[in-house]
FIKOL-114395 format. One record per residue (C-alpha): x, y, z; residue in three letters. Coordinates in steps of 0.02 Angstrom, whole numbers, plus 50000, padded with zeros to 5 digits. Example, Ala and Ser with C-alpha at 12.3 -4.5 7.8 and 13.67 -1.06 7.14 Angstrom:
<pts>
     X     Y     Z   r
 50615 49775 50390 ALA
 50684 49947 50357 SER
</pts>
This chain:
<pts>
     X     Y     Z   r
 51428 49207 52667 MET
 51367 49394 52734 LYS
 51192 49352 52666 LYS
 51196 49186 52783 THR
 51266 49276 52942 ILE
 51163 49425 52916 LEU
 51005 49324 52888 ILE
 51055 49193 53072 GLY
 51091 49395 53154 LEU
 50908 49431 53115 ILE
 50834 49258 53156 ALA
 50932 49261 53332 ALA
 50870 49429 53376 SER
 50705 49378 53328 MET
 50720 49216 53430 LEU
 50793 49328 53600 THR
 50677 49469 53560 GLY
 50734 49662 53603 CYS
 50731 49611 53802 ASN
 50901 49704 53850 SER
 50896 49590 53997 ASP
 50890 49444 53903 ASP
 51046 49327 53962 SER
 51087 49273 53783 ILE
 51105 49463 53698 ARG
 51209 49521 53891 GLN
 51343 49375 53845 ALA
 51337 49400 53659 LYS
 51376 49605 53709 GLU
 51519 49569 53869 GLN
 51606 49456 53712 SER
 51584 49569 53579 VAL
 51660 49711 53707 GLN
 51827 49596 53758 GLN
 51848 49544 53578 PHE
 51842 49720 53536 GLU
 51936 49779 53670 ALA
 52113 49654 53592 ALA
 52078 49723 53454 GLY
 51966 49574 53358 VAL
 51830 49627 53262 THR
 51665 49539 53180 ASN
 51653 49399 53295 MET
 51457 49466 53327 GLU
 51416 49294 53256 ASN
 51517 49208 53341 ASP
 51475 49266 53510 ALA
 51290 49269 53490 LEU
 51290 49096 53435 PHE
 51409 49031 53576 ALA
 51265 49121 53697 ALA
 51122 49028 53613 GLU
 51209 48873 53616 ALA
 51233 48883 53795 ALA
 51052 48936 53840 SER
 50990 48773 53715 ALA
 51095 48666 53814 ASN
 51049 48713 54001 LEU
 50868 48710 53915 LEU
 50882 48537 53874 GLN
 50974 48490 54040 ILE
 50832 48582 54126 GLN
 50675 48518 54029 LEU
 50756 48334 54038 GLY
 50765 48348 54220 GLN
 50578 48405 54239 VAL
 50539 48262 54126 ALA
 50633 48120 54202 LEU
 50515 48163 54360 GLU
 50332 48224 54255 LYS
 50330 48105 54105 ALA
 50200 47966 54086 VAL
 50285 47883 53965 SER
 50464 47758 53974 PRO
 50539 47825 53808 GLU
 50497 48019 53848 VAL
 50582 47983 53992 LYS
 50730 47894 53906 GLN
 50749 48027 53769 LEU
 50743 48153 53907 ALA
 50901 48072 54013 GLU
 50988 48057 53844 LYS
 50951 48226 53774 LEU
 50996 48302 53952 ALA
 51151 48184 53970 ASN
 51239 48230 53804 ASP
 51196 48441 53811 HIS
 51279 48409 53973 ARG
 51421 48369 53892 GLN
 51390 48464 53744 MET
 51402 48613 53888 GLN
 51555 48560 53961 ASP
 51623 48560 53791 ASP
 51550 48747 53753 LEU
 51629 48810 53928 GLU
 51795 48727 53873 THR
 51797 48821 53714 LEU
 51732 49004 53804 ALA
 51868 48992 53929 SER
 51994 48981 53785 GLN
 51924 49104 53678 THR
 51859 49222 53806 LYS
 51673 49200 53755 LEU
 51552 49243 53877 VAL
 51406 49126 53912 LEU
 51250 49156 54007 PRO
 51241 49043 54162 ASP
 51041 49058 54133 LYS
 50900 49038 53990 LEU
 50882 49163 53899 GLY
 50708 49232 53865 THR
 50648 49131 53720 ALA
 50700 48973 53801 HIS
 50630 49021 53955 GLN
 50460 49018 53857 LYS
 50492 48854 53806 VAL
 50543 48806 53969 TYR
 50377 48874 54080 ASP
 50262 48837 53935 GLU
 50305 48623 53925 ILE
 50304 48632 54130 THR
 50147 48717 54147 GLY
 50075 48533 54082 LYS
 50065 48372 54159 ASP
 50041 48201 54121 GLY
 50003 48148 53933 ILE
 50007 48332 53874 ALA
 50171 48363 53969 PHE
 50222 48219 53900 ASP
 50182 48264 53712 LEU
 50216 48470 53728 ALA
 50410 48403 53761 TYR
 50421 48287 53619 ILE
 50359 48430 53485 ARG
 50487 48571 53566 ALA
 50625 48431 53555 MET
 50583 48429 53396 GLU
 50560 48598 53367 ASP
 50710 48634 53456 GLN
 50837 48514 53397 HIS
 50787 48588 53215 GLU
 50821 48757 53256 ASP
 50999 48686 53343 LEU
 51050 48578 53180 VAL
 51006 48723 53060 GLN
 51115 48853 53176 ARG
 51254 48748 53195 TYR
 51275 48705 53026 GLU
 51275 48875 52981 ASP
 51409 48920 53097 MET
 51505 48747 53040 GLY
 51527 48847 52856 GLU
 51502 49029 52915 ASN
 51594 49052 53098 GLY
 51731 49172 53109 VAL
 51830 49078 53236 SER
 51887 48908 53191 MET
 51867 48850 53360 GLU
 51682 48903 53361 VAL
 51664 48822 53173 LYS
 51758 48651 53244 GLN
 51649 48652 53385 TYR
 51495 48679 53280 ALA
 51548 48543 53157 SER
 51588 48410 53287 LYS
 51401 48441 53387 GLN
 51313 48404 53206 LEU
 51302 48243 53222 PRO
 51233 48219 53399 LEU
 51107 48348 53361 LEU
 51056 48267 53201 ARG
 51037 48095 53312 LEU
 50934 48205 53442 HIS
 50810 48278 53300 LEU
 50804 48093 53226 GLN
 50748 48031 53396 LYS
 50617 48151 53429 ALA
 50545 48142 53273 THR
 50523 47962 53278 ASP
 50464 47974 53450 LEU
 50337 48109 53364 GLU
 50309 47978 53248 ASN
 50238 47830 53383 VAL
 50154 47972 53475 VAL
 50041 48020 53320 ASN
 50017 47826 53268 ASP
 49958 47776 53425 ALA
 49827 47935 53423 SER
</pts>
């Protein structure tokens, strides 16, 4: 279990980079400071997860809004609308969790998520659609793994419950993105 958490922390630090201005890292550090001030220890991974989850939700919401405007394919627009709406609800649930547990959430994209956003929104037409679909598949593969890990290894019962509750929806998102990518690949 400690090995899994350590691997998660290492992977997360690689994903978020070493940028001290990163909103994910800042939120995590603020959460940990609050927990330590209250005498609660070992919350680093839970705090990091919550910050990452918030940034990932923001990415899905923001990219979904852009996709509704820029996407060429009606199927991509439909997927974008579904993902944005679902991640908006996930973000609402996460904000409720954060207010109950004193976790700090970022209010803007983390550095890695901002790069994904910039890369996709810099494209137009079918190139946008393809980049969006591939990013949704990649992002949701990562999210499913991270949420599975937190559902099993989170310290806080509230964080574990949140992660476990969201997993079926994230798996559905991954399946929808994979199916759409397969349709696009078969057509080309």
